[in-house]
C-alpha positions as CSV (number, residue, x, y, z in Angstrom):
1,D,94.8,114.6,128.4
2,V,95.0,111.7,126.1
3,V,97.1,108.5,127.3
4,F,97.8,106.0,124.7
5,A,97.8,103.0,126.1
6,D,99.2,99.4,124.8
7,P,95.8,97.7,123.1
8,P,94.5,95.2,125.3
9,Y,95.5,92.6,122.6
10,P,98.5,91.9,120.6
11,V,98.7,94.2,117.5
12,E,99.8,91.2,115.2
13,D,97.2,88.8,116.4
14,D,96.5,87.3,113.1
15,A,93.7,85.0,114.7
16,V,91.8,88.3,115.3
17,T,92.6,89.9,112.2
18,A,91.8,86.4,110.5
19,T,88.0,86.7,112.6
20,V,87.2,89.9,112.0
21,F,88.1,90.0,108.4
22,K,85.6,86.8,108.0
23,R,83.3,88.4,109.6
24,I,83.2,91.8,107.5
25,T,83.5,89.6,104.2
26,A,80.1,88.0,105.5
27,W,78.6,91.4,105.9
28,F,80.0,92.8,102.7
29,V,78.1,90.0,100.9
30,A,74.8,90.3,103.3
31,L,74.7,93.8,102.2
32,A,76.0,93.8,98.7
33,W,74.3,90.7,96.9
34,P,70.9,91.7,97.2
35,I,71.5,94.6,95.1
36,Y,73.7,92.5,92.4
37,L,71.2,90.0,92.4
38,T,68.2,92.2,91.6
39,T,70.2,94.3,89.0
40,A,71.3,90.7,87.3
41,V,67.8,89.4,87.3
42,F,65.9,92.7,86.7
43,A,68.8,94.0,84.3
44,E,66.7,94.3,81.6
45,D,63.6,96.2,83.1
46,L,65.9,98.4,84.7
47,A,67.9,99.6,81.9
48,G,65.0,100.2,80.1
49,V,63.7,102.8,82.7
50,F,66.3,105.0,81.1
51,G,64.7,104.5,78.0
52,S,64.5,101.7,75.1
53,E,67.8,102.4,73.8
54,Y,69.2,101.5,77.2
55,V,67.9,97.7,77.1
56,A,70.7,97.2,74.6
57,G,73.2,97.8,77.7
58,A,71.2,94.9,80.2
59,S,73.6,92.2,79.2
60,S,76.7,94.5,80.0
61,L,74.7,95.1,83.4
62,V,74.0,91.4,84.0
63,L,78.2,90.9,83.4
64,L,79.2,93.2,85.9
65,S,76.7,92.5,88.4
66,L,77.4,88.5,88.7
67,S,81.0,89.7,88.2
68,M,80.7,92.1,91.5
69,L,78.9,89.0,93.5
70,L,82.5,87.2,93.4
71,A,84.0,90.1,93.7
72,T,82.1,91.0,97.1
73,A,82.5,87.3,98.2
74,K,86.4,87.8,98.2
75,G,86.1,90.5,101.1
76,P,88.2,93.5,101.2
77,L,91.2,92.0,100.8
78,D,92.9,95.1,99.3
79,V,92.3,97.3,102.8
80,L,93.9,94.3,104.4
81,L,96.9,94.3,102.2
82,Q,97.6,97.8,102.8
83,M,96.6,97.9,106.6
84,A,99.3,95.1,106.5
85,G,101.8,98.2,105.4
86,R,102.3,96.8,101.6
87,S,100.6,100.0,99.8
88,A,103.3,99.7,96.9
89,T,101.9,96.0,96.3
90,S,98.3,97.2,95.9
91,M,99.1,100.1,94.0
92,V,101.3,97.6,91.7
93,N,98.1,95.9,91.2
94,A,95.7,98.7,90.5
95,F,98.2,99.6,87.5
96,V,98.2,96.1,86.1
97,A,94.6,96.0,86.5
98,L,94.1,99.2,84.8
99,G,96.9,98.1,82.1
100,V,94.1,95.0,81.1
101,N,91.3,97.3,81.5
102,L,92.9,99.7,78.9
103,T,94.1,97.1,76.6
104,L,91.4,95.1,76.2
105,C,88.8,98.2,75.5
106,V,91.2,99.3,72.9
107,L,91.2,95.9,71.6
108,L,87.7,94.8,71.7
109,I,85.4,97.6,71.8
110,P,85.6,98.9,68.1
111,A,84.2,95.2,66.8
112,H,81.8,94.0,70.1
113,G,80.6,97.8,72.0
114,I,79.3,98.2,75.5
115,I,79.8,94.2,76.1
116,A,83.1,94.5,75.5
117,A,83.6,97.7,77.9
118,A,81.6,95.3,80.6
119,A,84.5,92.3,79.6
120,A,87.0,94.6,80.0
121,R,86.2,96.4,83.7
122,V,85.3,92.4,84.5
123,A,88.7,91.6,83.4
124,A,90.5,94.0,85.4
125,V,88.1,93.7,88.6
126,W,89.5,90.2,88.5
127,T,93.0,90.7,87.7
128,R,93.3,93.1,90.8
129,N,91.1,90.5,92.9
130,L,92.9,87.6,91.7
131,L,96.8,89.1,92.5
132,T,95.3,90.5,95.9
133,V,93.9,87.1,97.1
134,I,97.2,85.3,96.2
135,Q,99.0,88.0,97.9
136,V,97.1,88.1,101.1
137,R,97.2,84.6,101.3
138,R,100.7,83.8,100.8
139,Q,102.1,87.0,103.1
140,L,99.4,87.4,105.3
141,R,97.8,83.7,105.4
142,I,94.4,84.7,105.5
143,R,91.4,83.7,103.4
144,A,87.8,85.1,103.5
145,G,85.6,82.0,103.6
146,S,83.9,81.1,106.5
147,T,80.4,79.4,107.8
148,A,78.7,82.7,107.9
149,L,79.9,83.8,104.7
150,L,78.1,80.5,103.0
151,Q,74.8,81.3,104.9
152,V,74.5,84.9,103.8
153,S,75.4,83.9,100.1
154,V,72.8,81.2,100.2
155,L,70.0,83.3,101.6
156,A,70.6,85.9,99.3
157,A,70.9,83.8,96.4
158,A,67.9,82.2,97.4
159,W,65.3,85.4,98.5
160,F,66.9,88.0,95.6
161,G,68.3,85.5,92.7
162,L,65.6,82.7,92.5
163,L,62.7,84.1,93.8
164,G,63.7,87.3,91.6
165,L,63.8,84.8,88.3
166,A,60.5,83.0,89.3
167,L,58.9,86.5,89.7
168,D,60.7,87.8,86.4
169,Q,59.4,84.7,84.4
170,T,55.6,84.4,86.0
171,I,54.9,88.5,86.2
172,G,57.7,90.6,84.9
173,G,58.2,94.0,84.4
174,P,58.1,96.9,87.4
175,V,55.6,94.5,89.5
176,A,58.0,91.7,89.5
177,I,60.6,94.3,90.8
178,G,58.7,95.5,93.3
179,L,57.4,92.2,94.4
180,A,61.1,90.9,94.6
181,V,62.7,93.3,96.6
182,L,59.3,93.6,99.1
183,V,59.0,89.9,99.7
184,G,62.8,89.2,99.2
185,G,63.8,91.5,101.6
186,A,61.1,90.9,104.1
187,G,62.5,87.0,103.9
188,Y,66.0,88.0,104.0
189,L,65.8,89.8,106.7
190,V,64.1,87.6,108.7
191,S,66.6,84.7,107.8
192,L,69.3,87.2,108.9
193,W,67.9,87.6,111.8
194,W,67.2,83.7,112.5
195,L,70.7,83.1,111.9
196,R,72.2,86.0,113.8
197,D,73.8,83.9,116.3
């Protein structure tokens, strides 16, 4: 029989919750930023893989990728909000973000096309993120920032952002993408291993 004993730590230990949340956020950034930075730097080449008519969407891909860099850096705040028993608040945030998205799409897409759709999506993501950041800080007193988050952000920006830009400007094309992924990935993994503590 399984015995459901009390955990060896307080269920509402704010310090433990904050520490775990900060580590998860650092991992989010460590795993997601290389992808978003690569798609932002090589947006035109990546969009062109699907045909020349898709190249027009490269600027939208850049906008969405850069937005997601900031969105992942705030951590899984919505999950934290729901786990704290505030699922109704999370649902309201989602509806507000949906309203922002739909309103901007209706107003902007007819005149500005795909870039307006991307901008509407960015505005919706940031509306939800901003609401959630404010609510988690006020109600749970938790923030995502940490030394580990800063370190992985700088490493990802260096190995995938700066290196990618340099390769795109000097070599360009699929070769630059391949080198950026291989060299940047190897350097990034070595750097993460070096800072593993």
